[in-house]
Structures are given as structure tokens and as C-alpha cells.
C-alpha positions as CSV (number, residue, x, y, z in Angstrom):
1,M,61.3,-27.2,35.6
2,T,62.4,-24.2,33.4
3,T,65.3,-26.1,31.8
4,L,62.9,-28.9,30.7
5,R,60.8,-26.3,29.0
6,I,63.7,-24.8,27.3
7,K,64.8,-28.1,26.2
8,A,61.3,-28.9,24.9
9,L,61.2,-25.6,23.0
10,L,64.6,-26.0,21.6
11,G,63.7,-29.4,20.3
12,A,60.6,-28.2,18.8
13,G,62.4,-25.4,17.1
14,C,65.0,-27.8,15.6
15,M,62.2,-30.1,14.3
16,S,60.4,-27.1,12.7
17,L,63.5,-26.0,10.9
18,A,64.3,-29.7,9.8
19,M,60.7,-29.8,8.4
20,I,61.0,-26.4,6.6
21,G,64.3,-27.4,5.0
22,S,63.0,-30.6,3.8
23,A,59.9,-29.0,2.3
24,N,62.1,-26.5,0.2
25,A,64.3,-29.3,-1.2
26,G,62.2,-29.7,-4.4
27,G,64.3,-27.4,-6.4
28,F,63.4,-25.8,-9.7
29,S,62.6,-27.5,-12.8
30,R,62.3,-25.8,-16.5
31,G,60.4,-28.6,-18.0
32,S,57.8,-31.3,-17.4
33,A,57.8,-35.1,-17.8
34,D,56.2,-36.3,-21.0
35,T,54.7,-39.7,-20.2
36,D,52.7,-40.2,-23.3
37,I,55.6,-42.1,-25.0
38,L,55.0,-44.9,-22.5
39,F,51.6,-45.7,-24.1
40,E,52.9,-45.6,-27.8
41,Q,52.5,-48.8,-29.9
42,G,55.6,-50.7,-31.0
43,N,59.0,-51.9,-29.6
44,F,60.8,-48.8,-30.2
45,N,59.8,-45.2,-30.1
46,M,61.7,-42.0,-30.1
47,R,60.9,-38.4,-29.9
48,S,63.0,-35.2,-30.0
49,S,62.1,-31.6,-29.4
50,V,63.8,-28.2,-28.6
51,T,62.2,-25.5,-26.6
52,Y,63.6,-21.9,-26.9
53,V,62.7,-19.6,-24.2
54,T,63.0,-15.8,-24.4
55,P,62.2,-14.3,-21.0
56,T,61.5,-10.6,-21.0
57,R,62.5,-9.3,-17.5
58,K,63.8,-5.7,-17.0
59,F,64.7,-3.7,-14.1
60,N,62.3,-1.1,-12.9
61,K,64.4,0.1,-10.0
62,N,68.1,-0.5,-9.4
63,G,70.9,1.0,-7.4
64,N,72.7,1.6,-10.6
65,P,70.8,3.9,-12.9
66,K,72.4,2.5,-16.0
67,L,70.7,-0.8,-15.6
68,V,67.2,0.5,-15.3
69,G,65.2,-0.7,-18.4
70,T,67.9,-3.3,-19.3
71,D,67.0,-7.0,-19.8
72,Y,68.8,-9.2,-17.2
73,A,67.5,-12.6,-18.2
74,E,69.2,-14.4,-21.0
75,D,67.6,-16.6,-23.5
76,Y,68.0,-20.5,-23.1
77,V,67.4,-23.6,-25.0
78,I,65.9,-26.9,-23.5
79,P,66.7,-29.9,-25.7
80,S,64.8,-33.1,-25.2
81,L,65.4,-36.6,-26.6
82,R,63.1,-39.4,-25.4
């Protein structure tokens, strides 16, 4: 009877891990979809844009004292052609 319980607990644990893994599979996106162009009038439409992001993130505490107060996030550009 105890082996049946162990197998049931092991199966439930594997199912939980599989569900947690699939929930985290969404990833990270730096932009959002622009669906407004779908409702524009005409046969051909085009838009372009560039987003320049300057994050300001600095170390407050670090094992290396030289890095405290330095900016560790780089600037990046998000081009978009729709």
C-alpha cells in the first residue's frame, strides 16, 4: 500500500512540475502589438517607428566595491516596421 502512495505522490509531483514549467514559458517581450493598422482604410498601409530606451539601474550593494553606483543596464533601440 505504501508503494502505491509513493507512486501517486511522485506522479502528482511530476504533473506539478510540468504545469509550473509551462506557465513560465511565456518569455519576455520588450514591446506590444499594434493592431490599429488592421482597421486603417485603403489597400496598402505602412508605419515605422523607433523606440530608444535608456534604463537607469545602478548597483546599491555588490561584492565588488568598485561597481557600487555604476550603471549596469545598457541602452537599446526597438525598431518597428508595420
